[in-house]
PAFI-145206 format. One record per atom (N, C-alpha, C, O): residue number from 0; residue in one letter; atom name; x, y, z. Coordinates in Angstrom, 1 decimal. Layout:
{k: NUM r: a a: CA x: X y: Y z: Z}
...
end
This chain:
{k: 0 r: m a: N x: 76.8 y: 101.9 z: 92.1}
{k: 0 r: m a: CA x: 78.0 y: 101.1 z: 92.5}
{k: 0 r: m a: C x: 78.8 y: 100.7 z: 91.3}
{k: 0 r: m a: O x: 78.2 y: 100.4 z: 90.3}
{k: 1 r: v a: N x: 80.1 y: 100.7 z: 91.5}
{k: 1 r: v a: CA x: 81.0 y: 100.3 z: 90.4}
{k: 1 r: v a: C x: 82.0 y: 99.3 z: 91.0}
{k: 1 r: v a: O x: 82.6 y: 99.5 z: 92.1}
{k: 2 r: e a: N x: 82.2 y: 98.2 z: 90.3}
{k: 2 r: e a: CA x: 83.3 y: 97.3 z: 90.6}
{k: 2 r: e a: C x: 84.0 y: 96.8 z: 89.4}
{k: 2 r: e a: O x: 83.5 y: 97.0 z: 88.3}
{k: 3 r: g a: N x: 85.2 y: 96.3 z: 89.5}
{k: 3 r: g a: CA x: 85.9 y: 95.9 z: 88.3}
{k: 3 r: g a: C x: 87.1 y: 95.0 z: 88.7}
{k: 3 r: g a: O x: 87.4 y: 94.8 z: 89.8}
{k: 4 r: s a: N x: 87.7 y: 94.6 z: 87.6}
{k: 4 r: s a: CA x: 89.0 y: 93.8 z: 87.8}
{k: 4 r: s a: C x: 89.9 y: 94.1 z: 86.7}
{k: 4 r: s a: O x: 89.5 y: 94.6 z: 85.6}
{k: 5 r: i a: N x: 91.2 y: 93.9 z: 86.9}
{k: 5 r: i a: CA x: 92.3 y: 94.1 z: 86.0}
{k: 5 r: i a: C x: 93.1 y: 92.9 z: 85.8}
{k: 5 r: i a: O x: 93.5 y: 92.2 z: 86.7}
{k: 6 r: q a: N x: 93.3 y: 92.6 z: 84.5}
{k: 6 r: q a: CA x: 94.2 y: 91.4 z: 84.1}
{k: 6 r: q a: C x: 95.3 y: 92.0 z: 83.2}
{k: 6 r: q a: O x: 95.0 y: 92.8 z: 82.3}
{k: 7 r: k a: N x: 96.5 y: 91.6 z: 83.5}
{k: 7 r: k a: CA x: 97.6 y: 92.1 z: 82.7}
{k: 7 r: k a: C x: 98.5 y: 90.9 z: 82.2}
{k: 7 r: k a: O x: 98.8 y: 90.0 z: 83.0}
{k: 8 r: v a: N x: 98.8 y: 90.9 z: 80.9}
{k: 8 r: v a: CA x: 99.7 y: 89.9 z: 80.3}
{k: 8 r: v a: C x: 100.7 y: 90.6 z: 79.5}
{k: 8 r: v a: O x: 100.4 y: 91.2 z: 78.5}
{k: 9 r: v a: N x: 101.9 y: 90.6 z: 79.9}
{k: 9 r: v a: CA x: 103.1 y: 91.3 z: 79.3}
{k: 9 r: v a: C x: 102.7 y: 92.8 z: 79.1}
{k: 9 r: v a: O x: 102.7 y: 93.6 z: 80.1}
{k: 10 r: t a: N x: 102.4 y: 93.2 z: 77.9}
{k: 10 r: t a: CA x: 102.1 y: 94.6 z: 77.6}
{k: 10 r: t a: C x: 100.6 y: 94.9 z: 77.3}
{k: 10 r: t a: O x: 100.2 y: 96.0 z: 76.9}
{k: 11 r: r a: N x: 99.7 y: 93.8 z: 77.5}
{k: 11 r: r a: CA x: 98.3 y: 94.0 z: 77.3}
{k: 11 r: r a: C x: 97.6 y: 94.0 z: 78.6}
{k: 11 r: r a: O x: 98.0 y: 93.4 z: 79.6}
{k: 12 r: m a: N x: 96.5 y: 94.7 z: 78.6}
{k: 12 r: m a: CA x: 95.7 y: 94.8 z: 79.8}
{k: 12 r: m a: C x: 94.2 y: 94.8 z: 79.5}
{k: 12 r: m a: O x: 93.8 y: 95.3 z: 78.5}
{k: 13 r: r a: N x: 93.5 y: 94.1 z: 80.4}
{k: 13 r: r a: CA x: 92.0 y: 94.0 z: 80.2}
{k: 13 r: r a: C x: 91.4 y: 94.5 z: 81.5}
{k: 13 r: r a: O x: 91.8 y: 94.0 z: 82.6}
{k: 14 r: v a: N x: 90.5 y: 95.5 z: 81.4}
{k: 14 r: v a: CA x: 89.7 y: 96.0 z: 82.6}
{k: 14 r: v a: C x: 88.3 y: 95.6 z: 82.4}
{k: 14 r: v a: O x: 87.7 y: 96.0 z: 81.4}
{k: 15 r: a a: N x: 87.7 y: 94.9 z: 83.3}
{k: 15 r: a a: CA x: 86.3 y: 94.5 z: 83.3}
{k: 15 r: a a: C x: 85.6 y: 95.5 z: 84.3}
{k: 15 r: a a: O x: 86.1 y: 95.6 z: 85.4}
{k: 16 r: v a: N x: 84.5 y: 96.0 z: 83.9}
{k: 16 r: v a: CA x: 83.8 y: 97.0 z: 84.7}
{k: 16 r: v a: C x: 82.3 y: 96.6 z: 84.8}
{k: 16 r: v a: O x: 81.7 y: 96.3 z: 83.8}
{k: 17 r: r a: N x: 81.7 y: 96.7 z: 86.0}
{k: 17 r: r a: CA x: 80.3 y: 96.5 z: 86.2}
{k: 17 r: r a: C x: 79.8 y: 97.7 z: 87.0}
{k: 17 r: r a: O x: 80.3 y: 97.9 z: 88.1}
{k: 18 r: a a: N x: 78.7 y: 98.3 z: 86.6}
{k: 18 r: a a: CA x: 78.1 y: 99.4 z: 87.3}
{k: 18 r: a a: C x: 76.6 y: 99.0 z: 87.5}
{k: 18 r: a a: O x: 76.0 y: 98.5 z: 86.6}
{k: 19 r: w a: N x: 76.1 y: 99.2 z: 88.7}
{k: 19 r: w a: CA x: 74.7 y: 98.8 z: 89.0}
{k: 19 r: w a: C x: 74.1 y: 99.8 z: 89.9}
{k: 19 r: w a: O x: 74.7 y: 100.6 z: 90.6}
{k: 20 r: n a: N x: 72.8 y: 99.9 z: 89.8}
{k: 20 r: n a: CA x: 71.9 y: 100.7 z: 90.7}
{k: 20 r: n a: C x: 71.8 y: 100.1 z: 92.0}
{k: 20 r: n a: O x: 71.3 y: 99.0 z: 92.2}
{k: 21 r: a a: N x: 72.3 y: 100.8 z: 93.1}
{k: 21 r: a a: CA x: 72.3 y: 100.2 z: 94.4}
{k: 21 r: a a: C x: 70.9 y: 100.1 z: 95.0}
{k: 21 r: a a: O x: 70.6 y: 99.2 z: 95.8}
{k: 22 r: a a: N x: 70.0 y: 100.9 z: 94.5}
{k: 22 r: a a: CA x: 68.6 y: 100.9 z: 95.0}
{k: 22 r: a a: C x: 67.8 y: 99.7 z: 94.6}
{k: 22 r: a a: O x: 67.1 y: 99.1 z: 95.4}
{k: 23 r: d a: N x: 68.0 y: 99.2 z: 93.3}
{k: 23 r: d a: CA x: 67.2 y: 98.1 z: 92.9}
{k: 23 r: d a: C x: 68.1 y: 96.9 z: 92.3}
{k: 23 r: d a: O x: 67.5 y: 95.9 z: 91.9}
{k: 24 r: g a: N x: 69.4 y: 97.1 z: 92.3}
{k: 24 r: g a: CA x: 70.3 y: 96.1 z: 91.8}
{k: 24 r: g a: C x: 70.3 y: 95.9 z: 90.3}
{k: 24 r: g a: O x: 71.0 y: 95.0 z: 89.8}
{k: 25 r: s a: N x: 69.7 y: 96.8 z: 89.6}
{k: 25 r: s a: CA x: 69.7 y: 96.6 z: 88.1}
{k: 25 r: s a: C x: 71.1 y: 97.0 z: 87.5}
{k: 25 r: s a: O x: 71.7 y: 97.9 z: 88.0}
{k: 26 r: t a: N x: 71.5 y: 96.3 z: 86.5}
{k: 26 r: t a: CA x: 72.8 y: 96.5 z: 85.9}
{k: 26 r: t a: C x: 72.7 y: 97.7 z: 85.0}
{k: 26 r: t a: O x: 71.9 y: 97.7 z: 84.1}
{k: 27 r: l a: N x: 73.7 y: 98.6 z: 85.1}
{k: 27 r: l a: CA x: 73.7 y: 99.8 z: 84.3}
{k: 27 r: l a: C x: 74.8 y: 99.6 z: 83.2}
{k: 27 r: l a: O x: 74.6 y: 100.1 z: 82.1}
{k: 28 r: l a: N x: 75.8 y: 98.9 z: 83.5}
{k: 28 r: l a: CA x: 76.9 y: 98.7 z: 82.6}
{k: 28 r: l a: C x: 77.7 y: 97.4 z: 82.9}
{k: 28 r: l a: O x: 77.9 y: 97.2 z: 84.1}
{k: 29 r: s a: N x: 78.0 y: 96.6 z: 82.0}
{k: 29 r: s a: CA x: 78.8 y: 95.4 z: 82.2}
{k: 29 r: s a: C x: 79.6 y: 95.3 z: 80.9}
{k: 29 r: s a: O x: 79.1 y: 94.8 z: 79.9}
{k: 30 r: t a: N x: 80.9 y: 95.6 z: 81.0}
{k: 30 r: t a: CA x: 81.7 y: 95.5 z: 79.8}
{k: 30 r: t a: C x: 83.2 y: 95.3 z: 80.1}
{k: 30 r: t a: O x: 83.6 y: 95.3 z: 81.3}
{k: 31 r: k a: N x: 84.0 y: 95.2 z: 79.1}
{k: 31 r: k a: CA x: 85.4 y: 95.0 z: 79.3}
{k: 31 r: k a: C x: 86.2 y: 96.0 z: 78.3}
{k: 31 r: k a: O x: 85.6 y: 96.3 z: 77.2}
{k: 32 r: f a: N x: 87.3 y: 96.4 z: 78.7}
{k: 32 r: f a: CA x: 88.2 y: 97.3 z: 77.9}
{k: 32 r: f a: C x: 89.5 y: 96.6 z: 77.7}
{k: 32 r: f a: O x: 90.1 y: 96.2 z: 78.7}
{k: 33 r: d a: N x: 90.1 y: 96.5 z: 76.5}
{k: 33 r: d a: CA x: 91.4 y: 96.0 z: 76.3}
{k: 33 r: d a: C x: 92.3 y: 97.1 z: 75.7}
{k: 33 r: d a: O x: 91.8 y: 97.9 z: 74.9}
{k: 34 r: c a: N x: 93.5 y: 97.1 z: 76.2}
{k: 34 r: c a: CA x: 94.5 y: 98.1 z: 75.6}
{k: 34 r: c a: C x: 95.9 y: 97.7 z: 75.9}
{k: 34 r: c a: O x: 96.2 y: 96.7 z: 76.6}
{k: 35 r: e a: N x: 96.8 y: 98.4 z: 75.3}
{k: 35 r: e a: CA x: 98.2 y: 98.2 z: 75.6}
{k: 35 r: e a: C x: 98.5 y: 99.0 z: 76.9}
{k: 35 r: e a: O x: 97.9 y: 100.0 z: 77.2}
{k: 36 r: t a: N x: 99.5 y: 98.5 z: 77.7}
{k: 36 r: t a: CA x: 99.7 y: 99.2 z: 79.0}
{k: 36 r: t a: C x: 100.3 y: 100.6 z: 78.8}
{k: 36 r: t a: O x: 100.3 y: 101.4 z: 79.8}
{k: 37 r: d a: N x: 100.8 y: 101.0 z: 77.6}
{k: 37 r: d a: CA x: 101.3 y: 102.3 z: 77.4}
{k: 37 r: d a: C x: 100.2 y: 103.3 z: 76.9}
{k: 37 r: d a: O x: 100.5 y: 104.4 z: 76.6}
{k: 38 r: d a: N x: 99.0 y: 102.8 z: 76.9}
{k: 38 r: d a: CA x: 97.9 y: 103.7 z: 76.4}
{k: 38 r: d a: C x: 96.8 y: 103.8 z: 77.5}
{k: 38 r: d a: O x: 95.6 y: 103.8 z: 77.2}
{k: 39 r: l a: N x: 97.2 y: 104.0 z: 78.8}
{k: 39 r: l a: CA x: 96.3 y: 104.1 z: 79.9}
{k: 39 r: l a: C x: 95.3 y: 105.3 z: 79.9}
{k: 39 r: l a: O x: 94.2 y: 105.2 z: 80.3}
{k: 40 r: f a: N x: 95.8 y: 106.4 z: 79.4}
{k: 40 r: f a: CA x: 95.0 y: 107.6 z: 79.4}
{k: 40 r: f a: C x: 93.8 y: 107.4 z: 78.4}
{k: 40 r: f a: O x: 92.7 y: 107.9 z: 78.7}
{k: 41 r: t a: N x: 94.0 y: 106.8 z: 77.3}
{k: 41 r: t a: CA x: 92.9 y: 106.5 z: 76.3}
{k: 41 r: t a: C x: 92.0 y: 105.6 z: 77.0}
{k: 41 r: t a: O x: 90.7 y: 105.7 z: 76.8}
{k: 42 r: l a: N x: 92.5 y: 104.6 z: 77.7}
{k: 42 r: l a: CA x: 91.6 y: 103.6 z: 78.4}
{k: 42 r: l a: C x: 90.8 y: 104.3 z: 79.4}
{k: 42 r: l a: O x: 89.6 y: 104.1 z: 79.5}
{k: 43 r: q a: N x: 91.4 y: 105.2 z: 80.2}
{k: 43 r: q a: CA x: 90.6 y: 106.0 z: 81.2}
{k: 43 r: q a: C x: 89.5 y: 106.8 z: 80.6}
{k: 43 r: q a: O x: 88.4 y: 106.8 z: 81.1}
{k: 44 r: d a: N x: 89.8 y: 107.4 z: 79.5}
{k: 44 r: d a: CA x: 88.7 y: 108.2 z: 78.8}
{k: 44 r: d a: C x: 87.6 y: 107.3 z: 78.2}
{k: 44 r: d a: O x: 86.4 y: 107.7 z: 78.3}
{k: 45 r: k a: N x: 87.9 y: 106.2 z: 77.7}
{k: 45 r: k a: CA x: 86.9 y: 105.3 z: 77.2}
{k: 45 r: k a: C x: 86.0 y: 104.8 z: 78.3}
{k: 45 r: k a: O x: 84.8 y: 104.7 z: 78.2}
{k: 46 r: m a: N x: 86.6 y: 104.4 z: 79.4}
{k: 46 r: m a: CA x: 85.9 y: 103.9 z: 80.6}
{k: 46 r: m a: C x: 85.0 y: 105.0 z: 81.1}
{k: 46 r: m a: O x: 83.8 y: 104.8 z: 81.5}
{k: 47 r: a a: N x: 85.5 y: 106.2 z: 81.3}
{k: 47 r: a a: CA x: 84.7 y: 107.3 z: 81.8}
{k: 47 r: a a: C x: 83.5 y: 107.7 z: 80.9}
{k: 47 r: a a: O x: 82.4 y: 107.9 z: 81.3}
{k: 48 r: s a: N x: 83.8 y: 107.6 z: 79.6}
{k: 48 r: s a: CA x: 82.7 y: 107.9 z: 78.6}
{k: 48 r: s a: C x: 81.6 y: 106.8 z: 78.7}
{k: 48 r: s a: O x: 80.4 y: 107.1 z: 78.7}
{k: 49 r: a a: N x: 82.0 y: 105.5 z: 78.8}
{k: 49 r: a a: CA x: 81.0 y: 104.4 z: 78.9}
{k: 49 r: a a: C x: 80.2 y: 104.6 z: 80.2}
{k: 49 r: a a: O x: 79.0 y: 104.4 z: 80.2}
{k: 50 r: l a: N x: 80.9 y: 104.9 z: 81.3}
{k: 50 r: l a: CA x: 80.2 y: 105.0 z: 82.6}
{k: 50 r: l a: C x: 79.3 y: 106.2 z: 82.6}
{k: 50 r: l a: O x: 78.2 y: 106.1 z: 83.1}
{k: 51 r: s a: N x: 79.7 y: 107.3 z: 82.0}
{k: 51 r: s a: CA x: 78.8 y: 108.5 z: 82.0}
{k: 51 r: s a: C x: 77.6 y: 108.2 z: 81.1}
{k: 51 r: s a: O x: 76.5 y: 108.7 z: 81.5}
{k: 52 r: l a: N x: 77.7 y: 107.5 z: 80.0}
{k: 52 r: l a: CA x: 76.6 y: 107.2 z: 79.2}
{k: 52 r: l a: C x: 75.6 y: 106.2 z: 80.0}
{k: 52 r: l a: O x: 74.4 y: 106.3 z: 79.9}
{k: 53 r: s a: N x: 76.2 y: 105.3 z: 80.8}
{k: 53 r: s a: CA x: 75.4 y: 104.3 z: 81.5}
{k: 53 r: s a: C x: 74.6 y: 105.1 z: 82.6}
{k: 53 r: s a: O x: 73.6 y: 104.6 z: 83.1}
{k: 54 r: l a: N x: 75.2 y: 106.2 z: 83.1}
{k: 54 r: l a: CA x: 74.5 y: 107.0 z: 84.1}
{k: 54 r: l a: C x: 73.5 y: 108.0 z: 83.5}
{k: 54 r: l a: O x: 72.9 y: 108.8 z: 84.3}
{k: 55 r: g a: N x: 73.4 y: 108.0 z: 82.2}
{k: 55 r: g a: CA x: 72.4 y: 108.9 z: 81.6}
{k: 55 r: g a: C x: 73.0 y: 110.3 z: 81.2}
{k: 55 r: g a: O x: 72.3 y: 111.2 z: 80.9}
{k: 56 r: m a: N x: 74.3 y: 110.4 z: 81.3}
{k: 56 r: m a: CA x: 75.0 y: 111.7 z: 80.9}
{k: 56 r: m a: C x: 75.3 y: 111.6 z: 79.5}
{k: 56 r: m a: O x: 75.9 y: 110.6 z: 79.0}
{k: 57 r: k a: N x: 75.0 y: 112.7 z: 78.7}
{k: 57 r: k a: CA x: 75.2 y: 112.6 z: 77.3}
{k: 57 r: k a: C x: 76.7 y: 112.8 z: 76.9}
{k: 57 r: k a: O x: 77.2 y: 112.1 z: 76.1}
{k: 58 r: s a: N x: 77.4 y: 113.8 z: 77.5}
{k: 58 r: s a: CA x: 78.8 y: 114.0 z: 77.2}
{k: 58 r: s a: C x: 79.4 y: 115.0 z: 78.2}
{k: 58 r: s a: O x: 78.6 y: 115.5 z: 79.0}
{k: 59 r: s a: N x: 80.7 y: 115.1 z: 78.2}
{k: 59 r: s a: CA x: 81.3 y: 116.0 z: 79.1}
{k: 59 r: s a: C x: 81.1 y: 117.5 z: 78.6}
{k: 59 r: s a: O x: 80.9 y: 117.7 z: 77.4}
{k: 60 r: p a: N x: 81.1 y: 118.4 z: 79.5}
{k: 60 r: p a: CA x: 80.9 y: 119.8 z: 79.1}
{k: 60 r: p a: C x: 82.0 y: 120.3 z: 78.2}
{k: 60 r: p a: O x: 83.1 y: 119.8 z: 78.2}
{k: 61 r: a a: N x: 81.6 y: 121.2 z: 77.3}
{k: 61 r: a a: CA x: 82.6 y: 121.8 z: 76.4}
{k: 61 r: a a: C x: 83.8 y: 122.4 z: 77.1}
{k: 61 r: a a: O x: 83.6 y: 123.0 z: 78.2}
{k: 62 r: g a: N x: 85.0 y: 122.1 z: 76.6}
{k: 62 r: g a: CA x: 86.2 y: 122.7 z: 77.3}
{k: 62 r: g a: C x: 86.7 y: 121.8 z: 78.4}
{k: 62 r: g a: O x: 87.8 y: 122.1 z: 79.0}
{k: 63 r: s a: N x: 86.0 y: 120.7 z: 78.7}
{k: 63 r: s a: CA x: 86.6 y: 119.8 z: 79.7}
{k: 63 r: s a: C x: 87.8 y: 119.1 z: 79.2}
{k: 63 r: s a: O x: 87.8 y: 118.7 z: 78.0}
{k: 64 r: k a: N x: 88.8 y: 118.9 z: 80.1}
{k: 64 r: k a: CA x: 90.0 y: 118.3 z: 79.7}
{k: 64 r: k a: C x: 89.8 y: 116.8 z: 79.3}
{k: 64 r: k a: O x: 90.4 y: 116.3 z: 78.4}
{k: 65 r: s a: N x: 89.0 y: 116.1 z: 80.1}
{k: 65 r: s a: CA x: 88.7 y: 114.7 z: 79.8}
{k: 65 r: s a: C x: 87.4 y: 114.3 z: 80.4}
{k: 65 r: s a: O x: 86.9 y: 114.9 z: 81.4}
{k: 66 r: a a: N x: 86.8 y: 113.3 z: 79.8}
{k: 66 r: a a: CA x: 85.5 y: 112.8 z: 80.3}
{k: 66 r: a a: C x: 85.7 y: 112.3 z: 81.7}
{k: 66 r: a a: O x: 84.8 y: 112.4 z: 82.6}
{k: 67 r: a a: N x: 86.9 y: 111.7 z: 82.0}
{k: 67 r: a a: CA x: 87.1 y: 111.1 z: 83.3}
{k: 67 r: a a: C x: 87.2 y: 112.2 z: 84.4}
{k: 67 r: a a: O x: 86.6 y: 112.0 z: 85.4}
{k: 68 r: a a: N x: 87.8 y: 113.3 z: 84.1}
{k: 68 r: a a: CA x: 87.9 y: 114.4 z: 85.1}
{k: 68 r: a a: C x: 86.5 y: 114.9 z: 85.4}
{k: 68 r: a a: O x: 86.2 y: 115.2 z: 86.5}
{k: 69 r: w a: N x: 85.7 y: 115.1 z: 84.3}
{k: 69 r: w a: CA x: 84.4 y: 115.6 z: 84.5}
{k: 69 r: w a: C x: 83.5 y: 114.7 z: 85.3}
{k: 69 r: w a: O x: 82.7 y: 115.1 z: 86.1}
{k: 70 r: l a: N x: 83.5 y: 113.4 z: 84.9}
{k: 70 r: l a: CA x: 82.6 y: 112.4 z: 85.5}
{k: 70 r: l a: C x: 82.9 y: 112.2 z: 87.0}
{k: 70 r: l a: O x: 82.0 y: 112.1 z: 87.8}
{k: 71 r: w a: N x: 84.2 y: 112.2 z: 87.4}
{k: 71 r: w a: CA x: 84.5 y: 111.9 z: 88.8}
{k: 71 r: w a: C x: 84.7 y: 113.1 z: 89.7}
{k: 71 r: w a: O x: 84.8 y: 112.9 z: 90.9}
{k: 72 r: k a: N x: 84.6 y: 114.3 z: 89.2}
{k: 72 r: k a: CA x: 84.9 y: 115.5 z: 90.0}
{k: 72 r: k a: C x: 83.9 y: 115.6 z: 91.2}
{k: 72 r: k a: O x: 84.4 y: 115.7 z: 92.3}
{k: 73 r: d a: N x: 82.6 y: 115.5 z: 90.9}
{k: 73 r: d a: CA x: 81.6 y: 115.6 z: 92.0}
{k: 73 r: d a: C x: 81.6 y: 114.3 z: 92.8}
{k: 73 r: d a: O x: 81.2 y: 114.3 z: 94.0}
{k: 74 r: r a: N x: 81.9 y: 113.2 z: 92.2}
{k: 74 r: r a: CA x: 81.8 y: 111.9 z: 92.9}
{k: 74 r: r a: C x: 82.9 y: 111.9 z: 94.0}
{k: 74 r: r a: O x: 82.7 y: 111.4 z: 95.1}
{k: 75 r: l a: N x: 84.1 y: 112.4 z: 93.7}
{k: 75 r: l a: CA x: 85.2 y: 112.4 z: 94.7}
{k: 75 r: l a: C x: 84.8 y: 113.3 z: 95.9}
{k: 75 r: l a: O x: 85.2 y: 113.0 z: 97.0}
{k: 76 r: t a: N x: 84.2 y: 114.4 z: 95.6}
{k: 76 r: t a: CA x: 83.7 y: 115.3 z: 96.7}
{k: 76 r: t a: C x: 82.8 y: 114.5 z: 97.7}
{k: 76 r: t a: O x: 82.9 y: 114.6 z: 98.9}
{k: 77 r: g a: N x: 81.9 y: 113.7 z: 97.1}
{k: 77 r: g a: CA x: 81.0 y: 112.9 z: 97.9}
{k: 77 r: g a: C x: 81.8 y: 111.8 z: 98.7}
{k: 77 r: g a: O x: 81.4 y: 111.6 z: 99.9}
{k: 78 r: f a: N x: 82.8 y: 111.2 z: 98.1}
{k: 78 r: f a: CA x: 83.6 y: 110.2 z: 98.8}
{k: 78 r: f a: C x: 84.3 y: 110.9 z: 100.1}
{k: 78 r: f a: O x: 84.3 y: 110.3 z: 101.2}
{k: 79 r: r a: N x: 84.8 y: 112.1 z: 99.9}
{k: 79 r: r a: CA x: 85.5 y: 112.8 z: 101.0}
{k: 79 r: r a: C x: 84.5 y: 113.1 z: 102.1}
{k: 79 r: r a: O x: 84.9 y: 113.2 z: 103.3}
{k: 80 r: a a: N x: 83.3 y: 113.3 z: 101.8}
{k: 80 r: a a: CA x: 82.3 y: 113.6 z: 102.8}
{k: 80 r: a a: C x: 81.9 y: 112.4 z: 103.7}
{k: 80 r: a a: O x: 81.4 y: 112.6 z: 104.8}
{k: 81 r: v a: N x: 82.1 y: 111.2 z: 103.2}
{k: 81 r: v a: CA x: 81.6 y: 110.0 z: 103.9}
{k: 81 r: v a: C x: 82.6 y: 109.7 z: 105.0}
{k: 81 r: v a: O x: 82.3 y: 108.7 z: 105.7}
end
């Protein structure tokens, strides 16, 4: 499970993210990311990388356009099935 919040002040943004194991409630990741609002793609890649590491994935496959696209590709298919 993943939850988060977003705070924005002028051109700065903070995203807080928490990921946990739904089976036992253990925390896998609890962190925050700060960036300028014009740098959202870098923020997305940092968040995807942190989440993939917390899920035990070492890195995105070679040739992948971004860690975010690789991380969520199969997850979105699962969402559509529900």
